[in-house]
C-alpha positions, 0 to 999 in steps of 0.5 A: 017273602022275597022274590028274586029274579036273575038276569044278564047271563048269556054266552061270552068268550073267554076274557069277556065280561058280564054283569048279572042282575038280581031284582027283588020284589016283595019284602024289602031286601034292605034287611038282608044280606045277599049272595051269589052262588053258582052251580054246574050240573052234577056238582054242588052249588058253590059260593061266589060272593056275599054283600051285607045288608048295608053294602058295607061288607063284601066277601068273595070265594078266594078263587074269584077275588079280583075278577068278580065284584058284588054290589047292591042298591037297596033303593032299587032292590037290585044286586049285581055281580060284575064278572071280568076276565071270564074263563070257561070254568066260570060256566054255570047257572048263577043264583042270587039269594037273600038271607040273614045278615048274622049268619050264612043262612039264605032263605030266598033263592032266585031261579038262576041265569045261565052263564056260558064262557066259550074258549 
């Protein structure tokens, strides 16, 4: 089992930055790919970014490339999502997830952290 706890969300003005953290406990995450997703009430959960277990490969939603950066430190059991140039449409609950390195299935999810971007 892997437990994931997100933090770092909050209220920020448009154009600002936030860094979200995802702290893992339980089983080591070094064998898992990690992802960030976001969800707005009434809408489906949206893929944001993914990083391979080693950290050597990263993937982003096309619309977010250049503004969001995913990183990880397996020794610290932590994954981060650096967000810059935030827009009101980035407002959502952000979730981290741990899953297979071989496919896009995610087995473990955090409870989410709210990000609100004011205009």
